[in-house]
N, C-alpha and C positions, 0 to 999 in steps of 0.2 A: 386237570380238564374236568370240568363240570358237565354232566351230559345231560341233553334232553330230549325225551321221546313226545313225538308232534307226531297226532293223530287226526286226522282227517276223514271224515265220511263223507264229505261230498266232492270228490274227487274232479277236477277240470281240466282240461285240454285248453287253454287260453290261446286266443289268436290274438294279436296286436299288431295292427293294421294303421300305417303312418299316411297321411295325406296333405299335400299343401295347401290344399282348402277344401273342404266339405260341403256338398249342396245337396240337400234335401230335392227328391223328385227329380234327382239327375243321375246320368252316368258319371261316378268318380273313379277315379283313375288313379291307384296309391302309388306312394314312392317306393315302398317296400313294405315286407308283415315277417312277423315272427313269431315261433309255436313254443309255448313253455307249458311244462308240466306245472298243475296249477291247483287250486284250492286253496283256502284260507291257513291251514296247518302247514302244506307245502309249501308256500311262499314263506312262512316262518322259516322254515328247514333250511329254504335257499340262503335268507339272510345269515342265519346260524353258521352255515359252515364257510360263508365268508368272512364271518367275524374269527371261526378258531375252526378248522378244517377237522373233521370228524367228530364234535361235539353233538351231532343229533341223529336221530332215527326218525324216519316217518314212517307210519303205519297207515295204509288206504287200501281201498278196494277199489277195483278198476274193471270195467268193462271187456269181455271177453273180444269183441269187433273191431276194437280200436286198441287196443293192449299195446303195441308195439309204438305208437304215436307217443303214447305217455312215457312208458317206457325208456325210449329213446332220448328223449326231451330231458329226462330225471337222469340217464348216465352223464350225457352232457354237461350236466351241472354238477356232477358227482355226489347226487342224493344217496345217501344209505337209504335204499328204499326196500323196505318191506311190503308186500301185497298179496291179497287174495283175490281171486275173479269173483264174477258176477255175470248173470247171462247179461248181452245186448252191449250198450254204447257207454263209455264214461262220457257225460256231459260235457258239451264245449260251450265256451263264452267268447265273444269278440269284442275288444276295445278296439274303438274308431277313434285316432289321435290328429283333431285340425291343428296342423303346424300355425297355420295362420291367427285363427281365432283364440287358440292355449287352450282347448276345449277337450276333453276327455268322455267317449260316450261309452257305455259295456251295455251288451246285447246278452243277454244271458238267457240259453237255450236250457228248458225246462228239465226236472230231474228224470232220471229213467222210473217209466213206469212198467212194474213186472207182475202180472197177474193171473198169469197162468199155473197152474197146481205147480209143474215140477220146476218152474220160474221160481216160485216161493220155496220151494224146498231146498234150493240150490243158494237162494239168500240166505234162509235159516243158518245153513251149515258154514255158508261164508261169517255168518256174523260170530258163530262158536268159533272157526278159526282165529276171527280178528283178537277176539276176547284172550283166547289161550297166548297168541303173540304176546300182547300187550301184558298178562301175567309172567310169562317167560323172561320179557326183556326188563320188568320193572324192578328187579332187584339189581340189576346193572346201571340206573339212571338215578340222576339228582330230583328231576322233574319232569311232569307232563304237560303236554300245554293241547288242550282239546279245542278247536275252534270252528268253527261256520255252521250253518245249518243242517238238522236231521236230516236226509232224505224218507221220505213216507214207508219206503221198504224196507226199514229198521225199525225194530223195537222202540216204542215209545218209552221206556225205560233204560235205555241203552246208556245215554250219558250219565245217568244217576250210578248206574252201575260201575262206569269206568270209573266215575268220582271216587266212589265208595273204594273201589282194589286198592287205588292210588292212595287215599286215606290210610288202610289197613297196612298199607307197604311204608307208609311213614314218608310220603316223598311229597314235596311242592307241588299243588294241581293249580295250574292257570285257565280258566274258565271265558273263553269268549263265546258265547252263545246265549239267547234269550229264551222268553216266553217260557212256557210249560216246561220244556227242558231244563231250563235254570231253576225253576220252582220246584221241580222233581227230585232234582241234584240236590237243592237245599235242605228238602224235607229229608234225605237220607245222609247229607253230609254237608261241611261247610267247605267251598273250595278256600285256600289259602289267597288264591288273587282271583276276583273277578275282573273283568275287563271288557267294558262297555261302551257305546256312544249316548248321549245327553238323552235323543229321542229313544234308544233304547232301555236306558235305567230309567225313564217315566213310564215307559211301558209296562216294565216289569216289575216297578215298585209302586203301583198306581196310589197306594196309603201315603207316600212325599209329595202327592201333588203339588198341595198347599204349601209348602216349603221351599223357601230358594234354594237352587242347587246346591250352595257348596254347606249348607246346614245339612241336607237331605243325604249329602253322600257322607259326609262326618257321622251321622247318626247311623246310617245304614252300617257303616263300617264298624262303629260301637257295639251296636245291637249283635253283629253277626261276628264279632273278635277278627275280623281280616282285613285285606285290604281292598279296597274299592277303588277303579280307576277309570275315569270318564273322558274319554278325549269329545273335544269339541269341534273338530274340522280346522278351519284354519288360527279359531281361539284358543288361547290357552287349556292345557289339559289340567283337570283336576282330579286329586286322588286324595284318598284319607286312609289311614292305617289304623286300626281300632281306636276310630274317633279324633285322630291327628291329622288334622287336614292341611295338604300341600298345595302348592299349584306349581306349573310350568311352564313359561311361553312358549309358543311355537316358533319357527324358525322363518324367515320371510323369506321367500326364495320364487325364482322364476320356475314353477312347474311343467314338465313336461308330462309325465304319465301316475294319475294320483292313486290308479288302481294298486291294491294291497300296500297302501301306507299304514292301515293299522296292520295290517300280518306284521311289517317290519318292524313297526313300534312294539308290537309282543316277542319279537325275537331280542330286541336290544334289552327292552326291560327285564324280560325274565334271564338272559344271560348275565345283565349288571346283578340284579336282584341276588343270584344265586352268588355272584364273585363275592358282594359285598355287603348284603342284607340292607342297603340303605334305600331308603324309599327314592329319596331327591335325586340320587345319582340315578337310579335306576330310570326315572322318569326321563333326566336329560339323555339317558343313551339311547332311550326309546323314541324321543323326540329327534336324535339326531339321525337314527336310521331310518325313519319316515321321511324326513326332509332329503336324504340321498337318493331312497328310492324314489321319489318324486321326481327329482330330476334327469331320472333315466327311463328308456322305453322299456325295458325289462320288468315286469310285475313280481314285486319282490325281490328286490336286489341294491345293495349297496355300493357297488362298483363294477 
């Protein structure tokens, strides 16, 4: 069994609320709602556990004030969760599903703001604990998946540090984050796999703007000597391994909830890549997981 460490620095309590029809500026009564442990890498871990029980561990920080809401949901899904606490609340996100219109609307509550001296001291201590946990687990895993935005409470070199630790341990690293965090990572070490969407690729690598997307992805992967995967929503996924371009069509389905499709893709892609080392097979598995997720109400699930 290949083992994957999923790291989520922006943990989320995800509430998914289902409506027969949703109208703005009116009272809307839901059919039902569900609550899940979430955040990008947490969603990926849930899919990984559904692919093969026991293949993943997820590490994340959790707010002290609503800790049990997250841990109870994680236990229900049998996630192998290791966490450290920080002051305040774990953020919440709300997904509104309109069954008639077939739309998904996500409301994201802001990241925690911890400005007091004692709070900042606690966050610094939590960051040290997380890095120690990662360091201790690295010898036991085959790959690390780090996904999601970095809340500003964490040091701005944290993601680069984790990438460097993974590289030094000789493990596969999948980076699903953008902007300055990705640029700092690339200045320190090159992730074996970078997975972002088309808009994020253009924003992170503006020097490639003049090139057609396929050529830009192939050139960037050749330059970095790695794998670059760019998802494009309902359109086919582009990827390149060390300059060799690949394309994978998406499945045409009746989507129920599109939240966490990218996270589900990450899980399937990395799982298959570790098994086979084959880019095309990994793209197909990731695409299959994303499609199954979109058919379900649970964010980050394939069954």
